[in-house]
N, C-alpha and C positions, 0 to 999 in steps of 0.2 A: 318505659322510655329507653331502658337499656337495649331492648329488642329493636326498637326503631333506629337507634344510633348504630347498632351492629349491622342492621340491614343496609343502612345508607353507606357505611364504611365498605361493605362488600360491593355495593354498586359502584362506588368511586374507584375501587381497585379493578373492577371488571372493565370500566371505561378506559382507565389508564393503561391496562394491558393491551388495548387495541391501538394505542397511540405510538408514535415513533416510527421505526423502520417497518414498512409493510411489504417490501419486496426486495430481494437480493439475488444476485447472480455472480458467478465467478468462472474463471478458466485458468489453467496452468499449462505451460509448455515444458517439455523436458530439457535438460541441459544439452547444449550442442556446441561444437567447436566454433570459436569466433573466427570471423565476424558473423553474427547472427542476423537474421531477418525473420522475425516471428510475428504471428498475429493470432487473434482470437475474437470471439463474438460474445456480446452480452445482451441480455434481453432488455427491451425498452419497457417503459412503464405504461400499462394500459388499464390502470385502476380508475375507479369512479371518484375517489376522494382526491381533491386537488393537492399536488405536491407543494412542500415548502422548502425542500432541500434534497440535493443529490450529492452523495459522497462517492467519489471515484478514487480507488486506491490502486496505484500502479506499483508492482513489486518485481524485483529481479534477484537472481542469484549469480554468483561468480565463483569459479573454481580454477585454481592454478596449480600446475605441476611444473616446477622450475628447477633447473640445474645451473649453478654458477661455476665458472672456470677461472682460476687464478693463473695468469700468465707469468707471474713472478716466480722463478725457480728457486729463489733464495729466501723469500720472506712470506710468512702467512699474513693474510689480511682479514680484517673484520669488515664485512659489508652488510648493508641493510638495503632493503628495496621496497618498492610500492607497486603493486600490480592493480590496475584499475580498468574496469569496463564502464563506459558511459552509454546509457540507453537513451535514445531520442525517440520521441513518440509522434504518431500521426494517426489519422482516421480517414476512411473513405467517405465518411459523412463530412461535408464541407463545414457545417456548423460546429461539430465536435472537433474537427481538425483545427479550427480557429481558436477554440478554447484550450487546445494543447500547445499552441504556439509558444516557443521559447521554454517549454518544460523539458527537463532532462533529469536523469537519475544516475548518480555516481555510486558504483559498487566497488569497494576496495578491499585489499588484503595486504598486510605487511607481515613478514615472518619475524621481524625483530632482528637484532644484530646476529650475524652468522660468521663463524670463524672458518675461513677457507684455507687449507694448508698450502704451503708453497708448491706451485706446479700442480695442485690438486683441484678437486671439484667438490661441490656440496649440493645435494639435492633435497628438496622439501616440497610439501604440498600444503595447500590451505584453501579456505573458502570464505566467502562473505555474502551478506544479504542486506538489502535495503528496500525501503518503500517510500513512495511519494503519495501523500493524501491531498486530494483536490476537492474543494467544496463549492458547489454551484447553487445559486439562488436567483430569484427574479426572472428576467427574460431568458436566461440561459437554460432554465428548466425545460423550455419548449423543445430543445434539441434532443431530449431524452424521452419524450412522450410520444406514444404511438404503438402500433403493432410491430411484431418482428424483432429484429436485433440490430445492433450497430457494431461495426468492426473497429478494433484497435490494432495498431501495428507498432513494432519497435525494431530498431536497428542499433547495432552496437559499434563502438569504437574503443579498441583495447590498446593499452600500452603498459610499459614497465620501465621504471627508473631506478637507478642504483646510487648509493652514496657509500664511499669507503674511505678509510684512513689512508692518506697518501695518494688518493685518487684510485679509481678502480682499474680502468684500462683493460679489464677482462671481458670475457664473453659470457653469454648465457643462452640457454635453450628453454623456451617457454611454450607450454601447451595450455591454452586457456579455454574455458567453457563458460557459457552464460545461458540464462533463460529469462523469459518474460511471462508475467501473468497479471491479471487484473480482477478487481471486484467492484461491483456497483451496489450501493444501498440507496433505496428510495424511502424518503421520510415524509410523513404528513404532519400537520400541526398537532400540538398537544391538545387534550380536551379543554373545554372552557371551564376553568375552575370557578368562575363566578356562577355559572349555572348549577354546579354541584353544591356550592355554598348556599345558594337560594333553596335548593331542594332540601338540604340539611335543616335550614331554618324552618321551612314549612313542616318538616317532620317533627322537629322539636315542639313547634306550636301545637300540632295535633296531639302529641303525647301529653303536653301540659294541660290541655283542655280535658283530656280523658281523666287525668289525675284529679282535677277539680270536680269533675262530675262524679 
């Protein structure tokens, strides 16, 4: 009986290993000076097993090189700031483009409070990263099924804001870079646990009869 149970356990593990994500694809773009307009292609699903879920992960990076200038010649000031790139998404596929409507991704960096000497300047650099995970089921799956690839596009809108004691009134020079990438994961239904349970019961029954014999 122990051998039967062990064999059935191995069978269940083998079936489970084939469930879940069955196909993935991804692309990355390099950092580029903002504002960016980047794109990439991901493979569609052409498998025989029906899908039950598509997970699309959109991710971005943001890098800032910033110099703050204090115009006050008599008093040092503490200033904080927020550098942000917002990525907006689209697709050349009308169906996928509609699924991306109103989706955006904010990538931010804040240096924390910085002391800028009277009449002086302060430079610093930083980076940030973020991702947006979208899950599609039902009729939306049809947009990802077929041969070939689909295209994803992203454009950025970048800005910087400051806050300082006594008001800032100073200037800054900002060089910002951003990038866009994406990953798609195609998932199929998990195996039918009832079928495995039935197989286990049949195996136990056979083993019990053999012991009686």
